C-alpha positions in Angstrom: 245.5 162.7 228.4 246.2 159.9 231.4 243.4 158.1 231.3 243.6 154.1 230.9 239.8 154.3 228.5 239.1 154.0 226.2 241.0 150.9 226.3 241.0 147.5 224.5 238.0 146.9 224.9 236.2 150.1 223.2 238.9 149.7 220.4 237.4 146.1 219.9 234.1 147.1 219.7 234.9 150.1 217.7 236.6 147.6 215.0 233.8 145.4 215.3 231.7 148.8 214.2 234.2 149.7 211.7 233.2 145.9 209.5 230.0 146.6 209.5 230.1 149.4 208.3 232.0 148.5 205.5 230.0 145.3 204.8 227.2 147.9 204.5 228.9 150.2 201.9 229.6 147.1 200.2 225.3 146.2 200.1 224.9 150.0 199.3 227.2 150.2 196.1 225.3 147.0 195.4 222.0 147.9 195.3 221.5 150.5 192.5 224.1 147.8 189.9 221.9 146.6 187.6 223.5 143.2 187.8 221.5 143.3 191.4 219.0 144.1 190.5 217.4 140.3 191.6 218.9 140.9 195.3 217.2 143.8 195.9 215.8 142.7 199.0 218.5 140.6 199.7 220.7 143.2 199.7 218.6 145.5 201.8 218.1 143.1 204.1 221.8 142.6 204.2 222.5 146.5 204.8 219.9 147.5 207.0 221.2 144.1 209.6 224.9 145.9 208.8 223.7 149.1 210.2 222.0 147.6 213.2 225.1 145.4 214.5 227.2 149.0 213.6 225.2 150.6 216.1 225.2 147.7 218.5 229.3 148.0 218.5 229.3 151.8 219.0 226.8 151.7 222.0 229.3 148.7 223.0 232.6 151.3 222.6 231.1 153.7 225.7 229.3 150.7 227.4 233.1 149.2 227.5 235.0 152.7 228.7 232.2 153.9 231.5 232.6 149.5 233.0 236.0 150.2 233.3 235.7 154.2 235.0 233.3 152.2 236.7 235.4 149.6 238.1 238.3 152.0 238.3 235.8 154.2 241.2 235.6 150.7 242.9 238.8 150.7 243.8 239.2 153.8 245.3 236.5 152.8 247.4 237.5 153.2 251.3 238.6 150.1 253.0 239.2 150.8 256.3 236.6 148.8 257.8 235.5 145.7 258.1 232.4 146.8 256.5 234.1 148.4 254.2 236.5 146.3 252.8 233.7 144.4 252.3 230.9 146.7 250.5 234.4 147.7 248.3 235.3 143.7 247.5 231.6 142.7 246.4 232.2 146.2 244.2 235.4 145.0 242.8 234.1 141.7 242.2 230.3 143.0 240.1 232.3 146.0 238.5 235.0 143.6 237.3 232.0 141.2 235.8 230.3 144.1 234.0 233.9 144.5 232.4 234.4 141.3 231.4 230.4 141.1 230.0 231.2 143.5 227.7 233.6 142.4 225.7 231.7 139.2 225.9 229.0 140.9 224.0 231.5 142.4 221.8 233.1 138.9 221.2 229.3 137.5 219.9 228.5 140.7 218.4 231.7 139.8 216.1 230.3 136.6 215.4 227.1 137.9 214.1 228.7 140.2 211.5 231.4 137.7 210.5 228.4 135.7 209.4 227.0 138.6 208.1 230.4 139.8 205.8 229.9 135.8 204.6 226.4 136.9 202.8 228.0 139.8 201.8 230.7 137.4 200.2 228.0 135.4 198.5 227.0 139.5 195.9 230.2 138.8 194.4 230.3 142.6 194.3 233.6 141.7 192.9 234.7 145.9 192.6 234.1 145.6 196.9 235.9 142.2 197.2 238.4 143.7 199.0 236.8 146.1 201.4 234.9 142.7 201.9 237.7 141.6 203.0 239.1 144.7 205.2 235.4 143.8 206.6 236.2 140.2 207.7 239.8 141.4 208.7 238.5 144.0 210.9 235.8 141.8 212.8 238.8 139.3 214.0 240.4 141.9 215.1 237.8 143.0 217.3 236.7 139.4 218.1 240.1 138.9 219.4 240.3 142.1 221.4 237.6 141.5 223.1 238.7 137.8 224.3 241.8 139.2 224.8 240.2 141.6 227.6 237.8 138.5 228.8 240.8 136.0 229.3 243.3 139.1 231.1 239.8 140.9 233.6 238.9 136.9 234.3 241.4 136.8 236.1 240.1 138.5 239.0 237.7 137.4 239.4 237.1 134.6 241.8 233.6 132.8 240.9 234.2 129.4 239.4 230.9 129.0 238.1 231.0 132.6 236.4 234.0 131.9 234.6 233.3 128.5 233.4 230.7 130.0 231.4 232.1 133.3 229.9 235.9 131.0 229.1 233.4 128.2 227.3 231.2 131.4 225.4 234.3 132.5 224.2 236.5 130.0 223.0 233.4 128.7 221.3 232.7 131.7 219.7 236.4 132.1 218.2 236.6 128.9 217.4 233.7 130.4 215.2 235.7 133.1 214.1 238.2 130.9 213.4 236.6 128.9 211.0 234.1 132.0 209.2 237.7 133.9 208.3 239.3 131.0 206.3 236.5 130.5 204.7 236.4 134.4 203.9 240.4 134.6 203.2 240.2 132.0 200.5 237.6 133.6 199.0 239.0 136.8 199.4 242.0 135.5 197.5 240.8 133.8 195.0 239.1 136.4 193.7 241.7 139.0 193.4 244.3 136.4 192.0 
């Protein structure tokens, strides 16, 4: 009841898994329809990729919770002697980096998922167009949730080289996510209008 995990990083990965699951569902619903018969190979590839991405996100849900639990254990390490403090500080740094790397992987996986959603949207299955839109929004939430977790954790990491590399990857990924969601939203609104 009084547990700090699962937290925002796990929820971000869960959002990504829901996005991928919806993308897969749209592909599966399109598969048996006669108007998509010429696109069966594409649909099959898209649904397989969606399932793979979904499973990756599900793995990240647990990894994020585990990494945070390991960080909390590091904070409880003894710190009475200089060697204990040194070991504790090193463990805290390593576990904080891990707790930052997991949401970074979630963010990068969100870019992959958003690209997949763009491809599913091109199927133009109008009966499922709102589902594609919801998949895009869940993926967007996944990306931004992961980004927020990266940025809160990075404040506790005093490794300039690591921080620059992670922040650059994160910001570059958000630029791509923002560009993709704008295109998806425009297309969805066009079909729904």
